[in-house]
N, C-alpha and C positions, 0 to 999 in steps of 0.2 A: 248203760252209760249215757243216759239222757242228757246230762249236763255237759257232755263233751261233743254232742252232735251239732254240726253246723247245718242250718237250713233243713234239718231232718234228713240230710243226705249223706254227710260225711261224719264218720266216727273218728275223732282225733286220737292219735297215739302219741308216742314220744317225739320230742324235738330231735331232729337229725341234723340240723344246721341252723346257724343264725348269723346275722350281720347287723349293721348299724340301723337298718330300717325294716328288717323282716326276719321271721322265723319260718323254718320249713319243718312241718310235722309229717311223720308217717301217718297214714290214715287209711280208712276203708270206705269205699263207696257202698253205702248200705243198700241201695237199690239194685246195684249190679253185682255186689259181692267182690269187687276188684280192689286190689291194693293200689293205692295212689299216694302221692305226696300233696300236701296242701301248703302253699306259701302264703303266709299271713303278713301283709304289708301294712305298717302303721301309717295311716294317712296324715296324722298330725305331724309326724316327723318329716315326711317327705314334703309336705306343704311348707313347714317352717324353714326347711333348708333350700326350698326353691327347686327341687328336682322332680316335682310331680309330673311335669311334662315329659321328662326323661323316662319315668316309670310307665306312663301311658304309651309312649312310643315303643318301649321295650315289649309291652304286652301286645301292642298292635303287630309288631314284627314277628314275635314268637308265635302268635296265633295263626300266622300265614305260612309258617315253616312246616314242611312235611318231608322228613327225611329219616331213614332208619337209624341214623346215628345221632339224632337230636330228639330229646325228650319232648313229646308233643303236649301242648297246652290243651286241656280238656274243656275247661270253662272258667269264666271270671265272674265272681259274685261280689257284692258289696253289702256292708251292714251299716247301721247307724253308729256303731261303736268305733268308727274311724279305722276300719280295717278292710282290705280287699282280700279275697280268698281265691287262689288259683288252683284248681284241681288238675294235677299232672299225673301221668302214669309213672309208676316206679321204674327207674332204670336199674336193672340188676347187674351185678358184677363189681369189678373193682372201681375205685375212685379214679378220676382222670389224673389226679396228682400222682397216684401210685404208678400209673402207666408212664407218665412223663419222667418221673424219677428213674424208673427202670431203664427207659430208653436213653436218657441223658447220662446215667451213671454206668451203663453197660451191664446191667443185671441186678438181681436182688441183693440188697444189702442185709447184713446180719442184724 
């Protein structure tokens, strides 16, 4: 899958989430053999909407957080193609929304 490799390091898989400015892909760090997520942020969109400084601040804050309940930022890379790539470790388990719904609704819903 040479065409899906980023920086010769990450092999991109399927999209597991997306928003107005970014997509999150399941990926594999080919050097370490680890499953990770890669968040691809569209620089053109964030510059056009004026939130580039917010994104830079978010990356700065996340890079300094080290807690077992927070997904750790592995590295930040940039390309000429107007994207930033954040290598994050994969958080296994249920989605936060599922946990919140269960605690707010008092149990699993059918």
